[in-house]
C-alpha positions in Angstrom: 111.3 77.8 111.2 109.5 81.2 110.8 111.5 84.4 110.3 110.0 88.2 110.3 112.4 91.0 110.6 111.1 94.4 111.1 112.5 97.8 109.9 111.9 101.6 109.6 112.1 102.9 113.0 113.3 106.0 113.9 112.7 109.1 115.8 110.4 111.6 114.3 107.8 114.5 116.2 104.4 114.9 116.5 102.2 115.3 113.9 104.5 113.1 111.7 104.7 110.2 109.5 107.2 106.5 109.9 106.1 103.6 107.6 107.4 100.4 109.6 108.0 97.2 107.4 108.7 93.0 107.9 110.1 90.9 106.1 108.4 87.5 106.3 110.9 84.0 105.5 110.1 81.8 102.5 108.8 79.4 104.2 106.2 81.8 106.0 103.3 79.9 104.9 100.6 81.1 102.8 97.3 82.3 104.7 99.2 83.0 107.9 97.3 86.3 110.0 100.0 88.7 109.6 99.8 91.7 111.6 101.8 94.9 114.1 102.0 94.6 118.1 103.1 97.9 120.1 104.7 97.7 123.7 105.8 100.6 125.3 108.1 100.7 128.5 106.9 99.4 131.7 103.1 98.6 129.5 101.5 95.2 127.9 102.0 94.7 124.2 99.4 95.5 122.0 97.0 94.9 119.0 98.0 97.8 116.4 96.8 96.5 113.3 96.5 92.8 112.0 95.9 92.0 107.9 94.5 88.6 106.2 97.2 87.3 103.9 94.2 86.9 101.5 91.1 88.1 101.8 92.9 91.8 102.2 90.6 91.7 104.9 92.2 94.4 107.6 91.5 94.9 111.2 92.6 98.5 113.3 92.8 99.0 117.1 90.2 101.5 117.7 92.8 104.4 118.4 94.8 104.1 115.7 92.0 104.3 113.0 91.8 106.5 110.4 95.7 106.9 111.0 97.7 104.1 110.4 97.4 101.5 107.6 98.4 97.9 106.6 99.1 96.5 103.5 101.2 93.5 102.3 102.6 92.6 99.0 102.8 88.8 98.9 105.0 88.6 95.9 107.5 90.2 98.1 106.0 88.3 101.4 106.0 92.1 103.1 103.5 93.8 105.6 103.9 97.4 105.9 102.4 100.3 109.0 101.8 103.0 107.4 101.9 105.1 110.7 100.0 109.0 109.9 99.8 111.8 112.7 102.0 110.1 114.7 101.3 111.1 119.4 103.9 110.6 121.8 101.9 107.7 123.5 102.6 106.2 120.8 106.1 105.8 121.2 107.2 102.0 121.6 109.1 99.3 120.2 106.4 97.9 117.3 106.6 93.4 116.6 105.6 92.6 113.9 103.5 88.8 114.6 102.2 85.7 112.4 99.9 83.2 113.2 98.8 80.0 111.2 94.6 80.3 112.4 91.6 82.6 111.6 91.5 86.0 111.5 88.0 86.6 112.3 88.7 85.5 115.6 89.4 86.9 119.1 93.0 85.1 119.4 93.9 87.7 116.4 93.9 91.4 118.8 96.0 89.2 121.5 99.9 88.4 121.6 99.1 84.4 123.2 97.1 84.0 119.3 101.0 84.1 117.5 103.4 81.8 117.5 105.8 84.3 115.3 107.3 87.3 116.7 110.3 89.8 114.9 112.4 91.5 116.9 110.9 95.1 116.9 111.8 97.9 116.0 112.1 101.2 118.2 109.8 103.8 117.2 110.3 107.4 119.4 107.1 110.0 119.2 108.3 113.5 120.1 106.6 116.3 121.6 
């Protein structure tokens, strides 16, 4: 059973930064694609960023390119999302997700492409 635990959310002013972390359980299979999604109140869950476990290949939603950085520490089974220049409309609950499938796949950007989810961490950006 794959377990994911997020941390690092909080309240930040517009233009500020936050770093989110996702700790994966030891039983997370090597080669899993890891990703961050977010869901604002009343909206659908949307893809933010993804990373391949081995190839260090990354993918970002257009809205966060140049401001967010996803990275991983394989030895610690941790995936990090560094978020800079945050905007009020990025207030949402941020979720870590994992999938056992190819990285270069349209499903890697879709919530239903992921079988494993964390409980989420709230990010609130004040104006």
